[in-house]
N, C-alpha and C positions, 0 to 999 in steps of 0.2 A: 745174163749178161756179158755176150762175149764179141760187142761191137761199142766202139767210141762212145755213139750217142745216147744208147742205152744207160752206158757209166755214169755219163756226165748226170742223166736224169735222176740218178739216184743219189752223186754227191751233192749234186743242188741245194739238197736241204739240210748238209752238213754246217755247222756253226761256223770251221775257220776255212773251209774251201768251197763252200755254198756259193759264195756270190762269183768268184772263177767260174766253177761248171756253169751257172747260167750264161755268163757272158759267151763261156766257149759255144753251150748251145746254140744261143742267136748266132755268133758267128758260121754255125754250120744249116741257118736256117731254122732253128727249132725253136718256138717262143712257148715256153712251159716254167711259168710264173714258180718261183720258189716257194710259197706258200700252197703249192696245188699236190693232197696226198695220192700219193700211187702205191697198190699194191705190189707183190712180189711179182718177178716174170713179166714186166711189162716188156715188149718189143716194139722198137722202131723199125718198121720193115723200110727198108731203103735207106735208112738215115732219118726218113719222115720230113725230108726236107719242105719246109712251106707248113708245117704243124703251126697252129694257133690254136692256143688253149687259155679261156677264160681264167683267173685268179680264184674262182669261186665255182669251180669243177672239183670233182672227186674223181678217181682212175682207178678202181679194182683192181684185182690180180689177174695175170695171164693176160691182159688186154692187147690188142695188135692192132698199131696205128700205124697208117702207111702216109705216105708223102701228101702236102693238098691238105689234109684234114681241118676243119675251123670246128670249135667246139666253143660258143659263147651267147650271144646274147643277141637276138634280132630285133629290138628295139634301138640299135645304136640311134638312132635318130635324137633319141631323146635324152636329156641329162642324167649320167649314172644315178643321179638321187633322186630322180622322180620317175626311175623305172618300177616296175614291179618285179622283175627277174629278179631270183633267189640264188639258184646253183643247178650246175648239170650233173647227175651223177651218172658216170659208167661204170656199169658194174662188171662183175668178174666174166672172162671167157667171152666177152665182147671184139667183133672185129668191126675195125671203122676201114671200110676200101678206099682207096687214091681219091680225093678228091670233094669226099662226103663232107656237107656240113650238118650239125648239131647244135638248133638255136633253139632258144627256149624266150617267149617273150615275157611269160611272168611263172611265178610259183617256181617248183621244182621238176623237171624235165628227168626223167631218169629212162637210160638204155639198160632193158631187161639183162640178166642174164644170159649169156649166149645169145647174145643177139648179132646178126649181122645186116651192117647198113652197106648199100652196095654203093659202088662207084658212082660218083658225083651226084650221089642222092644228095635233097634237103630233108632232113628230119625236121618235124616240128613239134612233134608231139612225143609223150612216152610210148615207150612198147612194154610187150610182156616179156616173158623168158623164153628164149630158143627162137627166137622169131627170126624171118629175111624181111627187111624194107628195102624199098627200092623206087625211084623215081622222083620228080620235082612237082608238087612235095611229095614226100615218099610216103608211099602207103605198103602194107604189111601182102606180100606177094608168096610168103610161104613159113614152113616151118624147119626145125632142123632137130636132131636128136644130141643129147649130151655127148654120144660116142662120136660123134662128128667133129667134135672139139678137140679132140686128142691129139695129139702134133708129134 
């Protein structure tokens, strides 16, 4: 936790200063709702300016989020109470590259442990573990080993 946005991401869940931390993140261009749980070791690369995370998302440990990432519903044309979207789970050791979108229409979308979603990709389905996804819509283009996640 060596930068201000990351520090604020953890502070936003604290009872007394959480609201201030949340609004400070918004001023920095990061929309990370207070109710979104995040595991240890989150990295908001380059400040993650333009990051938007749905309030029903869950973010695991050692996740790296770059600027311009969106994690949310794909059916925004529907009222929230008519949506079949449940949540998005970002598991441990995931990397979401700059500009990528992780969008769920119904149920739960899971980005499997160690998965990389490439720059500007639009991920619309769950992934397995240690996979590499790219494109619009994103498709699996490769795999990586757990050793590659060592930072």
